N, C-alpha and C positions, 0 to 999 in steps of 0.2 A: 666640833668644841660649842659646848652649850654656855650661854652667858651665864653668869652669876644673875642669882634674882637681883631685883631693884635692891632692896633693902640691904642685902649682904654686903652690894656693891656701894652705896651712899655708906654704910656703919665703915666700911674699909676706908673711905675717899674721909670720914671726916675724922678717923684716926690717924690719916697719914699724909693728906695735903691742905697746904695751907692755901686757902682758894683768894684769887684776887680781889682787892679792893671791897673787902666784905669783914665785917663785925661775926665771927666764925660762930659766937656765942646765940647768934639769932636763928642758928641752923638746927639747934633744939628744938624750935616751934615749927620751923618750915626748914626740912632738910633740903639737899639738892637731888636735882631729877638724873636719874642714870643713863644716858645717852645710849645707845647700842649703835645705831646708821641712823642716816639720813641720806635724804635722796630728792633731790628738788629742791623744793622751799621746808619741805617738811622735815622733821626731828622725828623720831620715834623712842622711846625709851624703853628700859629692858623688860615691861611689862605687856611691850604692844603698844602702848598709846602713843598715838602724833600730836606733836605741835607745831603750828604755824610760826616758822621763824622771819617772823615780823620788822624784826631791826638787824636781822642779816648778821647773826652771830659778832656784835659789837662791830655792826656796820661792813664786815669783810668780803661777804658772799655776795655776788653780783652774779652767776648767772646758775645758781643751783647750788646745791651739795652734788655732789659723786655726776661729775657735769663728764659723758662718756669722752669728751675731746681734751678735756685736761686731765681724764686719768690715760687716754692710750698716748699724750707728749709724755707724762710722766713715766710710761710704763716705756717706753722706748728709749729714755734719758738713763733708766736706770740701769739699761744693759749697757750701756756706753761708758757713764762716767758719772758720779754720783758725788765726789767731793772733790776739789783739790784747791790749795791755797792762793790768792790772788797776788800775792807778793812774790813774783818774778815767775808767773806762770799765766795766763791767758786760756781762754778754750771758746767753742760758738757759741755758746748761750748768752756767755756774759755781753760777748761782743754782739751778739745780732739785736739782742734786747736794748744794750744801749745804743745803738744805730735809730733802732723804733721808737725808743724815746726821744731821741734830738730831732727827730722829725717830728716828733707831735709836738712838743713843747717847744723847741725853737732854742732852746737849751743844749750843753754838751756836755761830757767827760763826765758820767755820770759816776758817782762813787755810791756804793754800797755799805747799807746795813742789816741788820733785822729786825725792826721795828720803826714805830712812829717816832718814840721817845729820840731812838736812834738818830734819825734824819733829822729832828732840833736840832740836837746836839752837834752833828755835823755842820749843819748850815753855821749855827753860831761860831762854832770854833772857826771855821772857813772864813768867816767875814771877819774876825777881830785880827784872824793870821796875816789877811790877805791886808787889811790896814798897817798891821805893823810891816808886812814887807815892804809896804810901800812909804816908809819912814815917816808912818802918823800911828802910833803904837797908844797915843791918847785916846783914838777911835776904839774902845773894848768896853763901851755900855750897848745896851740893849732896850727897849722902847715894847710894847704891847698893847692891846685894845684891854681893855677894864672888862672881865668876864670872860680874858682868852683862858685856850687851856691847848698844852702844846707836849704834855706828854709827865710824866713820873720821875724819871729818874734826876737826879741834883741840877744837873744842868737846865733841863726841860722844865725843870718846877720856875726855875729864874723866870722865864717869860709866861708862865703860867698863874693866872689870878683867879682860883678856885681857895675860897677862904680856909676849907678843911685842910686842904693839903698844904697852903703856904704857911697855916700856922702852926701843924704841926711839926714840919722841918725847915721852918725859918732860920734854927742856929746852922743848917749847913748850906743855906741857898745866901748867892747873892745876889738879891732883888732887881729886879728889873724895873723901871718903874710903866706906870702904865698913863694912856691917854684915855677919853671916854671913845663908849663903842659908838658905833652910827647904828645901831640896834633901830631899826623901823618901828619900834614899841612903845620907842619914847617920844614920838610925835609929840606936840603938844597943838592948840587948839588953830588948826587954820595949813596947818605943815602936814605935806608929804612925805615917803619915804627919802626923794630925793633930796628935800630940805634939810632931815637929819642928817643924810650925810653929809651937806657940807658945811651944817654946825660942826660936826664931829672932825671933819678935817682943817675948819680952823683953828680949833683948838690943837691940832697935831702939827698946826703951824705954828702959831705959838710956842709948843713948846720947842721945836725942832731950831726956830728964831735962838733959842737961849742952850739948846744944850748941843747943837750940832757936832762942835768941834769935839764931844765926847760920847758919840753915839756909834757906833759900826752898822747897826739895822734896824729895821722896823720891823715885827714879823705879825705877819697879818692871815687869820682864818676869811679867805677870799668867799663873801657873800653871806657864809652862813657860821655864825660859832656855836657848835652844835651843845659842848658842856653848858654854854650858859642859856640853854634851854632851847633849842632852835632858834639860835635869832638873827633875823633877816635882815641884811640892808642892800641899800642898791647900788649897784654897780659904781655909780658916781662917786663913791667913797677912792673906790681901787685906783679910778684914773685922776683925781686929786692926789691920794696919797702918792702915785708914780711920780706927779710932776715934782711933787714938794721932796721927793727923797732923790733926787735928777739935781734940784736946785742947793739944798744942802749936803749933797756928797754923804747921803746915806744908803744904806744897801736896802734895797725892798725883798723881804723873805715871802712868799708865798704860801702857807701849809694847808697842801691840799690833801694830806694826810688821810683822812675823811669823806672830803669832798669833792676829791678826782675822779675817774673813771666813770662820767655819765654822771654822777648823783644829784648833778643839780641842772642839766638839760642839755650841756655841753659836753665835752670832753674833759674840761677844764674849768673851774669855774670863773678864774680870772680873764680866761678867753670873752667871757661875758663885755667885759671893762673894755678888751682891747687892746690891753699891755702889754708888756715883757717884764718879767719879775728881772730880779739877778740872781735869785734864786730857787729854788721849790722842789718843794719836800713833799716824798709818795711813800707811798705804803698800803694798808690795809685791803684794797681792791687790786691791789697792783696783779697779787697771782690767782685774782677769784675766790680768793680766800681758802687757799687749798694752803698755802706754807709760808710762812715769817719771811718777810723780804721788807726792805726799803732803802730808796734811791735819793738822793741829792742831786740835782744839775745847775750847772753854775752857766756863766760867762764865758766867753774863751779872756777875754781882759782879767779877770778876776784867775783863770786858769794861768795867763801867761804871769804872773806875780808871785806864783810857785815854784816856777820850771827855773830851774839851777843848779849848779854845781855843788852848792851848799846843802849838806843835807837838813839840816836846821830850817831853811828857807820852805824844805818841800810840807807837805802835808801830815803830820805827825798824825794818824789815828787808825785804828785798825780794828777788822773783827775777824775772830778764827774763819766763820764760814761767808765772811765779803762775798759776795756774788757769788752762791753757792751753785753750781749749774741744775740742779733740779729744780731749787727757787726759781730760778730765772726762763727755766722751760716754760714752767707752769705760767710764768707771767705773757712769756710769748704764745702761748696756746691761747689765754684770754685774751690778749690783743685782736685776735686771729677771729675770736671771736664777735668782735667788735662789728668787723668786716664781713663777717658769715651771713650775720643776722641783722645787717643793719639797726644796733644794738641802737642807737638815738631816736634814731627816726622812729622804733618802734616801742621805745619809751611814752615817748608823745602821745599815742593814741590808749598804751597800759594807763595812764598816769590820769588821763581824761575819765578810763573805763571805772577808776580805781576812786576819784572825784565824785560821779555820779553814787557811787554806792556808799561814800560815804555821807553823804550830802546831810543827813539827820543826825550824825556827831558834831558834823562843821555847823550845824546851825541849832545847837543847841543850849538851850535858855541859861546852859553853867558853862558854856565855851566862852572863852574870848580868845580872839587875834585869829581864829584859822586862817593856816596859811599855808600853803606850799610853793616849792619850789624844785623842779626838776623830781627827782623820784624819794622826795623828801616832804612829810609831811608834820605839822605841830597843830597844835592845840590846848590851851593856856586854862584851866579848870579852875574856877572861881569855888572855893572851898577850903572849909576853916579846919581841914583836918593836916595836922601837922606831919603824920606820918600817910598819906595821901599816895606817894610812891608807891610805898609797900603793899598796901592795902590792893591796891589798883592792880597789882603785879599778879598777885596770888589771882584775884578775880578771877582776871584774863588767863592765866595758866588753866583754873578750875576749867575753863572754856577751851581750852587749847589752841591756845595762843600766848605767842611769847613777845608782851609789850615790857618795858619798863622806864616809866615816866621820869624825867627830872626834875625833881622837885613837883611842881602843880603843873607842870607840860609834860603833855601825851603825846607821845609824836612814832611814827610809824618809819622803817628806811628799809621797806624789802627787798628780795633782790627780784631781778628785773626778770622773772619768770612766773608770774601770778598769774593760773588760767582762771574760769569764772569761780567754780569752787572755791579757792584758795581767799578771790576778793570777797567774796562770802563769808568767810569763815571772818577775813580781818575786817569788812565790816560789821556784821550783826554783833561779832564777838566785845570789839572793839567797847560797841554803845552799851550794849547788856554791861559788860563792865563797870562801863563808867555807870551807871545807874544802880550797880549794886553797890558799888564805893559809897555813892554818895547816900545811902540809904542808911550807912552807918553813924552818921555824922548827929545823928539823936542821940 
């Protein structure tokens, strides 16, 4: 079977598909790219041109596309069990994955959804329902960090502090409160990242002292607020937040949807603070970027509060594809690769090679706050261009490189499988695209 030509597939897509988080009118000038196949860190369009997937297809791909180990696991699982509802039934992949995630996180009883926003909603509902079951129904509000992002469904939007989303859907959302972000870029003269973290934690303490009686949970993206422009913070904030949540009897929810599974250098970001949250939200890299799956794990104390003869005290949430066997098997295969490839240690060496290759970008005279954590890079670009992100993306694509800045923040979050050729494409393409974009200022 021959693939349709690039142009015909694009035209059919524009006539039938509503693309996500996209002003569709912009595709009149910049049509979407039709992808025919993918291998390793590369995407190939229907005309045969390849692109380096330097943002891991929205931060999901870990070990490259079409990885043979994950493919083999999926092919085997497809011959055994494709799907069965998880209400009243169970199966080996979901049990084995839940056991494995419990060992990795120190939490248990995994509850599954299909995407990150679903994981956020599960955690929030579970927290508020816990307090109701324990006789404290007033604890039904939530608090998050300024600039936080936790998904775009109505419940997740409540704790997402991105202005465009809040303004568009505010009438539908019960907005949570926000406290200052520990973003290290907010350091004043003489301050370091830990000082900013302590200052933000002090503001959290003031807020909790006043509102803890009506607050169910604090939700945090540990170490990196991705949608806020890859805002990094010191682990000290997580340590202090954990202590404050314990003191004021407020759940701590860590949203590891984007930063889990090695992105920050450890399997999970919160581990760098040496804490245990009350809930952890997982998705994106959970299946290595192959199938939709999310999970929420929590403590035995929370689980026990729902264990009762009364159905109304049970957790009232479900998805048709909860714990899908294929997705769970892909997740198991992904976790096996971490062991087989010694991924966390290998990434340390890989990140150093990428650092060296990107030195010219990091020291570019128009770059501010060059930073890296694990396998996440970010550079703030000093430019007056109001549409810097769109212009940069176009220049990068012309160089065979998928990079989509967030505002004026250029970032890279590539798969863990870059070789010398891919590293050169990333470093030279990113720099050339920046210079080409800046030339359009005049």
